[in-house]
Steps between C-alpha positions, in 0.01 A plus 500: 500500500641505849622195695557159344530188713394169350229307682564160655487261208352219703197718568456571132419145392122492487265236373210638299164356600209594281189615685168482312350841431176399671695453826633852476151624425347348812800594716390314808728559796518357846408719799771703672720333759282332757376794697507508873156523656552872546295815537648835406421821686605858439686687771585869470741502798342822619737570787860451605369252756336300220824505301703390802250222564538383140878484536481297822206278402679346202846353460743653255430223246125545538535874449696433181207292374256782580724757328512282187122452494469881513776556240705723729839526666531502877576873498176571312289400800396791720214620720182535295621262227215279380611138466335162465590234756413128489365355822751216463853618419757238401868556429461366146391758244410217259194433716357830372585470131256662254651284225389140422737233628474329159441678171449237233518733201864585580623150588717486184685819600808409711508835683249783498460832680141627530447859610143606576461877507142475630603331825861628504659158533736264317492122472783271388416173326707199403322273253164625624579469871506812719828521690486857634287814513540844650391863491601757239464867424465543125497818292287789621211640293719743304774241430328160497681172459421377145282191495601213273719196447858607562825309547789526744789675328790612720557550870720694740552462875512877529355737243480878507159631394486683167233729651703613802866412556441502877265200471686173536313191379624174659457169317372654180362261235397662174210358298449791254842583357434818303253643753727424796229326702576222747461368853712623790495576871349828612248638747148351497245761612182295444406632156656538151778756537789428262617653173389178314731247665365242744614554858558201728618412849877446513469124554256466209715710264804291594307177441383603151851626420643155573208292370393652168694451175637771276489492123778334297651724233733444210626837396194725509256222413285315752570130486274398789252695709542538873237417760157638403362786711126542448360830626122520495183672631460854633491660842169671582590829670135577575419174680587376846850354499480136385648357821252699711226334294603170662293612799194476273598183313802271524467440124523867406869478401463183289536509120198644321357330190635779281848463650496126434410561135776758463755265654388232257575731207847573634565126540399446135748769394773338710441164333526652151846649562774256397754686716325354805584143398871503427685176574853470635617388156347807336658729758843360415457557128597842360225706338513506122 
């Protein structure tokens, strides 16, 4: 096992609150963050004039919002690129969140990273409250990011890729130790493109690096799990890109019923793992 840095003990003290199974079965969630009264349209930026007009029509902060909605970096926008644009562009990306602002079924989890492969986005929750979301580029079709309930293991501010030594991965946070899969900064082209890791904007990778907890080890045994990373759903390569579907329906990127059920099963698994509910006193005791 690679790096070992103990998690903040104060963040490890967690009160267990039992949730009736019937609540998890119904899995009612509140709507996404209060949406702006917005209409999305698709623009293909057919000419250099159209691209120049885009760059002058919106402020830098507004353009960042549009890039995030389209899951791309600034340098991935060029003439002929099809993008979706809201008719009202604010500087706050949270206004366009596809994730619910409150997710009751995870309100007993202190910190949680959700990664939706279908809509290529992540959401960060604290006790069921959404605090941040952003775009991702997950594993491509030949090297998909494994779905499942995973846990933050180790992190590195600068990691060299095991696939290509020329690829530097800033703010790397591993959540599948033996497979070498984690989150980190890298280019976002607007579709799944990685070798299984989850690519993020630099600011988002830095935030998760600082915010999420690593595991706590004693020797080579796990004493307490790190922050849960739930990866779920699948990207449909044959369909219109999910964010472009917003032009047809503003609800097209919301959780589906199947996704809610799957998340519920992962939450049940989380609650059954005693390593998720380690107290400060237990952390201080040696394993026997």
